[in-house]
matplotlib code that plots the C-alpha trace (Angstrom):
import matplotlib.pyplot as plt

x = [184.5, 187.2, 189.6, 186.7, 186.1, 189.5, 190.7, 191.0, 189.3, 186.1, 185.8, 187.3, 184.2, 181.9, 183.4, 183.2, 179.4, 178.6, 180.4, 178.7, 175.7, 176.0, 172.8, 170.8, 172.9, 172.9, 169.1, 169.0, 171.5, 169.4, 166.3, 167.9, 169.7, 166.5, 165.1, 167.9, 168.1, 164.1, 164.6, 167.5, 166.0, 162.3, 163.8, 166.1, 163.4, 161.2, 164.0, 164.3, 160.7, 160.9, 164.0, 162.1, 159.0, 161.4, 162.9, 159.7, 158.2, 161.7, 161.0, 157.8, 157.0, 155.1, 152.3, 151.2, 147.7, 147.0, 143.8, 142.7, 139.5, 136.9, 133.2, 130.4, 127.7, 125.1, 123.3, 123.8, 123.2, 121.8, 124.8, 124.0, 125.7, 128.6, 130.4, 134.2, 135.8, 138.9, 141.1, 143.2, 145.6, 143.0, 142.1, 145.8, 145.9, 142.8, 144.2, 147.2, 145.3, 142.6, 144.0, 146.6, 147.9, 149.4, 153.3, 153.5, 151.1, 152.4, 150.2, 151.1, 149.9, 151.0, 150.4, 152.5, 155.1, 157.4, 161.1, 163.4, 167.2, 169.1, 167.6, 166.1, 162.6, 160.1, 156.8, 157.1, 155.0, 155.9, 155.1, 154.6, 156.1, 157.2, 160.4, 158.4, 157.9, 161.6, 160.6, 157.6, 158.9, 162.6, 164.6, 167.8, 169.8, 172.8, 173.8, 172.6, 169.7, 165.9, 163.7, 163.9, 162.0, 163.8, 162.7, 159.2, 159.4, 161.0, 159.1, 162.5, 162.6, 164.6, 163.9, 165.1, 165.2, 165.1, 167.9, 165.9, 165.1, 169.2, 170.0, 167.8, 169.0, 172.8, 175.8, 177.3, 179.4, 177.9, 177.3, 173.7, 173.9, 173.3, 172.4, 169.5, 166.6, 163.3, 159.9, 156.9, 159.1, 160.5, 164.2, 164.7, 167.9, 168.6, 169.5, 169.3, 169.5, 167.7, 167.8, 164.4, 162.1, 160.8, 157.3, 155.8, 154.5, 158.0, 158.0, 160.4, 160.5, 159.9, 159.6, 158.6, 154.7, 154.8, 156.4, 154.0, 151.2, 152.5, 153.2, 149.8, 147.9, 146.4, 145.7, 145.2, 144.4, 145.9, 146.1, 147.0, 147.3, 150.0, 149.7, 152.1, 150.8, 152.7, 154.3, 151.5, 148.7, 146.2, 146.6, 143.2, 141.4, 143.5, 142.2, 138.7, 139.3, 140.8, 138.1, 135.3, 137.1, 137.2, 133.6, 132.6, 134.8, 133.3, 129.7, 129.8, 127.3, 128.8, 127.9, 129.3, 132.1, 133.0, 133.8, 137.3, 139.9, 142.5, 145.2, 146.4, 149.9, 150.2, 147.2, 148.7, 152.0, 150.6, 148.8, 152.3, 153.9, 151.3, 152.1, 155.6, 155.2, 152.9, 155.3, 158.3, 156.0, 155.1, 158.7, 159.9, 157.1, 157.8, 161.8, 161.7, 158.9, 161.1, 164.3, 162.3, 161.3, 165.1, 166.4, 163.9, 165.1, 168.6, 167.3, 166.0, 169.1, 171.0, 168.5, 169.0, 172.8, 172.8, 171.0, 173.5, 176.4, 175.0, 177.8, 180.3, 178.8, 178.9, 182.7, 183.2, 181.2, 182.9, 186.6, 185.4, 183.5, 181.1, 177.4, 178.1, 180.8, 178.4, 175.8, 177.9, 179.7, 176.0, 174.8, 178.2, 177.3, 173.8, 174.8, 177.7, 175.5, 172.9, 175.6, 177.0, 173.5, 172.8, 176.3, 175.1, 171.8, 173.1, 175.6, 173.0, 170.6, 173.2, 174.0, 170.6, 170.0, 172.9, 171.6, 168.1, 169.6, 171.5, 168.2, 165.6, 167.4, 169.1, 167.3, 165.1, 162.0, 163.8, 161.4, 163.7, 166.2, 169.3, 167.8, 169.8, 170.0, 171.7, 174.4, 171.9, 169.6, 172.5, 173.5, 170.0, 169.7, 172.9, 171.7, 168.5, 170.2, 172.5, 169.7, 167.4, 170.4, 171.3, 167.7, 167.1, 170.7, 169.6, 167.0, 169.2, 171.9, 169.7, 168.7, 172.5, 173.2, 170.2, 171.8, 173.9, 177.3, 176.6, 173.4, 175.1, 178.0, 175.6, 173.3]
y = [105.5, 106.3, 107.7, 109.6, 111.5, 112.5, 113.6, 117.2, 117.5, 116.3, 119.0, 121.6, 120.8, 121.0, 124.3, 125.8, 124.8, 126.6, 129.7, 129.7, 129.8, 131.6, 133.3, 130.2, 128.1, 130.7, 130.9, 127.1, 127.0, 129.5, 127.4, 124.1, 126.1, 127.4, 123.9, 122.8, 125.6, 125.4, 121.7, 122.2, 125.5, 123.9, 120.5, 122.3, 124.5, 121.4, 119.9, 123.0, 122.9, 119.1, 119.6, 122.6, 120.3, 117.5, 120.1, 121.3, 117.8, 116.4, 116.2, 114.1, 110.6, 111.7, 108.7, 110.1, 111.4, 113.6, 113.7, 115.7, 116.3, 119.1, 119.8, 117.6, 119.2, 116.4, 114.9, 111.0, 108.3, 110.6, 113.2, 116.6, 118.5, 120.9, 118.1, 118.5, 115.4, 114.6, 111.7, 109.6, 107.0, 104.2, 105.2, 105.0, 101.3, 100.6, 102.1, 100.0, 97.0, 97.2, 99.1, 96.5, 98.9, 101.1, 101.2, 104.0, 105.6, 108.7, 110.5, 114.0, 116.8, 120.4, 123.6, 126.8, 126.7, 129.4, 129.0, 130.6, 130.5, 133.1, 136.4, 135.6, 134.1, 133.4, 131.8, 128.7, 125.8, 122.4, 119.3, 115.8, 113.2, 109.7, 108.4, 107.1, 110.8, 110.6, 107.9, 109.9, 113.4, 113.0, 115.6, 116.9, 116.7, 119.1, 117.8, 115.2, 112.9, 112.8, 111.3, 107.7, 104.9, 105.4, 108.9, 107.8, 104.9, 107.0, 110.3, 112.0, 115.7, 116.2, 118.2, 118.6, 122.0, 123.9, 125.7, 129.0, 128.6, 127.8, 131.3, 133.0, 131.5, 130.4, 132.1, 131.1, 127.9, 127.2, 123.6, 123.3, 119.3, 118.6, 122.4, 123.0, 125.1, 126.0, 125.1, 126.3, 126.6, 123.0, 122.2, 120.4, 119.0, 119.7, 116.4, 117.3, 120.2, 120.1, 122.3, 124.0, 122.4, 123.4, 123.3, 125.6, 122.2, 122.2, 122.9, 124.6, 122.0, 118.3, 116.5, 112.9, 112.3, 110.7, 113.9, 116.3, 114.3, 115.1, 118.5, 119.4, 116.9, 115.9, 112.0, 109.9, 112.9, 113.2, 116.3, 115.0, 111.5, 111.1, 107.9, 106.6, 103.9, 101.2, 101.4, 99.3, 101.3, 103.3, 106.7, 107.9, 104.7, 104.8, 108.2, 107.1, 104.3, 106.1, 108.5, 105.9, 104.0, 107.3, 108.0, 104.5, 104.7, 108.1, 107.7, 110.4, 110.2, 108.8, 111.6, 114.3, 115.9, 118.7, 116.3, 115.2, 117.4, 115.9, 116.5, 113.8, 114.5, 111.6, 112.8, 116.1, 114.8, 112.6, 116.0, 117.6, 114.4, 114.6, 118.2, 117.8, 114.5, 117.0, 119.8, 117.3, 115.8, 119.1, 120.2, 117.2, 117.7, 121.4, 120.8, 117.9, 119.5, 122.7, 120.5, 118.6, 121.9, 123.1, 119.9, 120.0, 123.4, 121.7, 119.3, 122.3, 124.1, 121.1, 120.3, 124.0, 123.4, 120.0, 121.7, 124.5, 121.9, 119.7, 120.4, 119.8, 116.5, 115.7, 116.2, 114.1, 111.3, 111.5, 111.3, 108.2, 109.3, 106.5, 107.4, 106.3, 108.7, 111.6, 110.5, 110.2, 113.7, 115.4, 113.4, 114.4, 118.2, 117.6, 116.1, 118.5, 121.6, 119.7, 118.9, 122.4, 124.0, 121.4, 122.4, 125.9, 125.2, 123.3, 125.8, 128.6, 126.6, 125.7, 129.4, 130.6, 127.6, 129.0, 132.6, 131.4, 129.5, 132.8, 134.7, 132.1, 129.3, 130.9, 130.9, 128.8, 129.8, 129.1, 128.8, 126.7, 124.7, 123.6, 123.9, 121.6, 118.6, 115.5, 114.1, 111.4, 114.3, 115.8, 112.5, 112.2, 115.5, 114.8, 111.4, 112.7, 115.3, 112.7, 110.6, 113.5, 115.0, 111.6, 111.1, 114.2, 114.6, 111.3, 113.2, 115.6, 112.9, 110.5, 113.3, 114.0, 110.3, 110.0, 112.6, 111.2, 112.7, 113.5, 115.4, 117.1, 118.3, 119.6, 121.7]
z = [32.2, 34.7, 32.2, 30.5, 33.8, 34.4, 31.0, 30.7, 27.2, 28.9, 31.4, 29.0, 26.6, 29.3, 30.4, 26.7, 26.4, 29.7, 28.6, 25.4, 27.2, 30.3, 30.6, 30.1, 32.4, 35.1, 35.2, 35.3, 38.1, 40.2, 39.7, 40.9, 43.7, 45.0, 45.2, 47.0, 49.2, 50.0, 51.0, 53.2, 54.8, 55.2, 56.6, 59.0, 60.4, 60.7, 62.8, 64.9, 65.8, 66.4, 68.8, 70.4, 71.2, 72.5, 74.9, 76.0, 76.8, 77.6, 81.4, 80.9, 79.9, 76.8, 77.0, 80.2, 81.3, 84.4, 86.3, 89.4, 91.2, 90.7, 91.6, 90.2, 87.9, 88.2, 91.3, 91.6, 94.1, 96.7, 96.3, 95.4, 92.3, 93.2, 95.6, 95.5, 94.4, 96.4, 95.0, 97.6, 97.9, 97.5, 94.3, 93.3, 94.6, 92.6, 89.6, 89.8, 90.2, 87.8, 84.7, 83.1, 80.6, 83.1, 83.6, 86.5, 88.7, 90.5, 93.4, 93.9, 96.2, 96.6, 98.7, 99.5, 102.0, 103.5, 103.5, 105.8, 105.7, 107.8, 107.1, 103.8, 103.4, 100.5, 99.6, 97.3, 95.9, 98.0, 96.3, 98.4, 96.1, 95.7, 94.2, 91.2, 90.0, 88.6, 86.3, 84.9, 85.3, 84.8, 87.3, 85.7, 88.8, 89.2, 92.8, 95.0, 94.6, 94.5, 97.2, 97.8, 99.3, 102.9, 102.8, 102.3, 104.8, 107.8, 107.0, 106.6, 106.7, 103.4, 100.3, 96.8, 95.4, 91.9, 90.6, 90.9, 94.7, 94.9, 93.4, 96.0, 99.1, 98.2, 97.1, 93.7, 93.9, 97.3, 97.8, 99.1, 99.7, 103.4, 104.4, 106.5, 105.5, 107.4, 105.8, 107.7, 110.9, 110.6, 109.7, 106.5, 105.0, 101.2, 99.5, 95.8, 93.5, 89.9, 86.8, 86.1, 83.8, 80.5, 81.3, 83.8, 85.8, 87.1, 91.0, 93.5, 96.2, 96.4, 99.8, 100.7, 100.5, 104.0, 105.4, 103.5, 105.4, 108.5, 108.0, 106.2, 107.9, 104.7, 105.4, 102.3, 100.2, 96.5, 94.7, 91.2, 89.8, 86.8, 85.0, 82.2, 80.1, 78.4, 74.9, 73.7, 75.1, 73.7, 75.4, 74.6, 75.9, 78.9, 79.7, 79.3, 81.5, 84.3, 84.4, 84.5, 87.3, 89.3, 88.7, 90.0, 93.0, 94.1, 92.8, 90.1, 87.3, 84.2, 82.0, 84.4, 82.3, 85.0, 88.0, 87.0, 85.4, 83.1, 80.5, 78.2, 77.4, 74.9, 72.9, 72.5, 71.6, 68.9, 67.3, 67.4, 65.9, 63.2, 62.6, 62.4, 60.0, 57.8, 57.7, 56.6, 53.9, 52.6, 52.7, 50.7, 48.2, 47.7, 47.3, 45.2, 42.8, 42.6, 41.9, 39.2, 37.5, 37.7, 36.3, 33.7, 32.7, 32.6, 30.0, 27.8, 27.7, 26.7, 24.1, 22.6, 23.0, 21.1, 18.2, 18.2, 18.3, 15.4, 13.3, 15.9, 16.9, 13.2, 13.0, 16.1, 14.8, 11.5, 13.1, 15.4, 18.4, 19.0, 20.3, 23.6, 23.9, 22.8, 25.1, 28.1, 27.4, 27.4, 30.5, 32.3, 31.4, 32.9, 36.1, 36.4, 36.4, 38.7, 41.2, 41.1, 41.6, 44.5, 46.3, 46.1, 47.4, 50.3, 51.4, 51.3, 53.3, 55.8, 56.3, 56.4, 59.1, 61.2, 60.9, 62.1, 65.0, 66.1, 65.8, 67.2, 68.6, 71.5, 75.2, 77.1, 75.2, 71.8, 69.0, 66.8, 68.6, 66.6, 63.1, 61.1, 58.4, 58.9, 56.4, 55.3, 54.1, 52.3, 50.7, 49.5, 47.9, 46.1, 45.0, 43.8, 41.8, 40.2, 39.3, 37.9, 36.1, 34.4, 33.4, 32.1, 30.4, 28.3, 26.3, 24.6, 24.4, 22.6, 20.3, 19.6, 18.7, 16.3, 14.0, 11.1, 10.5, 7.0, 7.9, 10.8, 8.5, 5.9, 8.5]

ax = plt.figure().add_subplot(projection="3d")
ax.plot(x, y, z, "-o")
ax.set_aspect("equal")
plt.show()
């Protein structure tokens, strides 16, 4: 077989066969090329969409739930409707103790604050945070560090600022770490600088929660509780357990749906993953179905070619060609056409993905981030084409070997 593949006569015969049927072969090649092109392009776009979602939610632990207080809509246990729910640090401790499926609980609070540096000033959102925030909403630090436990314990007047804020108050290439800046007429030292996040929930300023309590006199109040479940946890059930516990702690009617605001990032991420899996399944289905249709066209062409070459096959059989030699020649022709068409489809799909990346893959709000296919996908496509080409080539090859030399010569 090895010698057969490297014999010049083998490939010369394939070339002559294709040359005699140029139009039919071209139409067939276009069909297979289109199938591979669709497969590569659609899978690449699906990957680009997946990368876009990953970048969008990349700052957050995706199995997270966010809850905050709102106003009640039902009277309960002597409390009137319309009561404002205020979460507090005692709620946080209870959640940690009672709900075993939780990995992290992060209380947060925010208000507006005025920053002043030299002759520049501006109003920004100030968050009071704990160090564990960096485990749930990872900060992409450019310089310095995030808030640590010593900052909380000693109520240090330190802050971590965003890239946007840095650009407003500092010159390009100026190191802000260790610099003082005034927040609400109180001097703070900058200890960290982070890149802007991809979701609007990113803040401009982080200060220690304990320092925030002092400045704004908020006591035990908490504005938002971020909860991350363990990998084995059911994120939907976790949200229900959280809300039920908060309702019990604050004497809220069990059927009051307005009192507690919430956003289940884990549930939304599951929906996105389901959507992406559906897109990929549809892509493989459409691509492979188109490939099969194209490869069947190759088989039809070879059936016609075998019929036209009946006399030639008879002569070859008469001078000593075995059925195996005839069969492998026709199968090789089928595989060759399939692989050439596949190569054109892969190249075409790759070029289109590069173009898509140039148009829609650039910028912070890119729709498709780095649309591409892996080498594994390319190898799988080549493998599918080889297998299908071989199988479809067996049909005309078997028919060719069934014709006796005498019948072929008399045709």
